[in-house]
C-alpha positions, 0 to 999 in steps of 0.5 A: 282955320283949317291950317290951325286945326291941322297944326294942333293935330300935329302937335297932339300927335307929336306929344302922343309919339313922344309919350310912348317913346318915353314909356318904351325907353323907361320899360327897357331901362327897368327890365335891364335894371331888373335883370342885372343882379350885379352883372353890369358891364364893367367897361361902361359903368365906371372909369376905364383905369386899368386896376390892380386888385390885391386880394390879401388872405388873412385870419383875424385873431385876438387874445380872448381875455374870457378864455382861461389859460391853463395852469402852464399859462401857454395854452387856451382855446383860442391859442389851439385854434390859432395854431391849427390855422397856422399849420393849415396856412403853411400847408396851403401856401406851399401848394401854389407859389402864387398864394399869399397870406399875412399873419399879425403878431407873435404870441400865437406864432411863438406858441405854434413854433414851440410845438410844431414839427421842425420841418413845418417851422422851416417851411414857414421860414422859407415861405416868409423869406420868399414873400408868400407869408408876411408877418405884419405888426409884429408886436407880441399881441395887438395892444389898445391904442387909447389907454395903453402906455408907452412902456407896455407898448414898447415891451410888446413890440420888443418881445415880438420883434425879438422872437420874429428876428431870432426864429424867422430872421424877419422884421415886419415892415407893414402895419395891419390895424383893421379892428382898432377903435381909433388910433393915436398919433403917438402910436403911429410914431411908435410903430414907425420907430419899430420899422413899420413903413406902411399901414392898412387901417380898417376903421375911421370915425364917421366925420373923418370918413365923410371928409375922406370920401369927399376928398378921395383920400383913403390913401394918404401920408400920415405925418406927425403934427410936429411937422407943419403943412408948409415946411421949410427945406430944413424942416423937410430934411429933418422929417426925412432924417427921422422918417416919420411919414407912414404911407396909409391905406384905409379899407373902405367898403360902405355905400356912399350914402353911409360914409362909415366903416363896418367890419371891413376885414371880412370877405362879406364886407370888403369885396365891394359895397354890396354885401349880398353879392360879396357873400357869394364869394366867401368860399369857406362856405362850400355851398358857394363853390363855382360851377364851371358854366357860371364862371364868367357870370361870377367873374363879372359880379366880382369885377364890378364890385372891385370897380365900384370900390376903386371909385373911392380911391385916387390910385388904381390900386385897391386892397381887398381883405379875404378872410375874417374871424378865425378864417382858414381854421378848416383845411378843406374850406381854406383850400376851397377858398384859394381854389375858387379865387384862382378860377376867378383870377384866371377868368379876369386876367385872361380878359384884361381888355374887357375887365380892365383889371389885373387880380392877384393874391398879395401881401401888404408889402406887395401892395405898397410896393406898387402903391409907392409909385403914386406916393408923391401925389397923395395928400397928407393927414396930420392928427389922430383918429379919435374918438371913434363912433359906431353907426348906431351913434355909439361913441367908443370913449368909455375906456377913458373914465371907467374901471380905474382899479383895473388900470391901477393894477395894470400900471403897478404890474408894469412897474414891477415887471418892466424895470 
């Protein structure tokens, strides 16, 4: 009986000890979590691949149909802002040869080149030839991918590429589709014929984003449906001859619980899944400037966001847009953006063994030069990217069946002007 009592006492004592050990470990975990605030040890949370982080500065500008052109038809509020941004970029890039920038399309670049000082235009030409400034897409303007027809799309690319070749001796090789609400397979074929070899996309319909998340497929080869998955040797040689494949990268920034893409092209959305943390790294907001004493803390936060983002990709290369709508419009803010990231890059790159990543400013071409090393391992996607749906269960399909009179006028105008 006494042995039985002592046994029960020992069991109860052991349960008490285990209970308090559990409480102790739980308390430690909660305190650690509360004090983290994005500063997790990047070496212990995720895989230890050595990452290559390509930060791509850009400014998102589209032709604003609501802004009336003046009587000459060459100037608008948006155009004036765009020309100011181009001037700022040329002056910012020449201050440091490691800085990079991409510019999309030719319309505003043409207006700028007509009015800018010839020395500034020559400086832009030099930056393009050196690879610091990359012109992407290269059409006269960004066209719609759903209802625009072949003659108008081809005319846009013809005019844009002609201007770029004559003025800057360059033909774009990279596509930048960060704000298209769906993309057609035919559009992919057109840009490939225009010389675009690589493509960055920013929006996917939700079911495709979910599938790509599961398959780790945000880097892929986009191939026309005309080519079957199980190709014969002859079919493979034909595809190579016509060079239909486009190596594609999708900018993914949403949390895993919501496999959908928000406005991924701005700084706040694109550094990683936590927009509250990413917001701290928009240095066009001068109040976010880093104090030297906090550089290590800031670098850890940013590196951790990059590593979380990398977990959605098959290769160790990730592309991070730096910019947004009319970014770099103010020279002092643009200079602050570059300077603050240069501090962070230096901190991270000086401690590669700890952060397990290398970070730099880059163009799209530079990103895909590194990415091409992994091309053979990428999965193939065949098809288009319609119909795009918004997180609020809104479907972008109305452009197929509304405003028929406007569409007719456009077709008649194209018939008269593109003969």
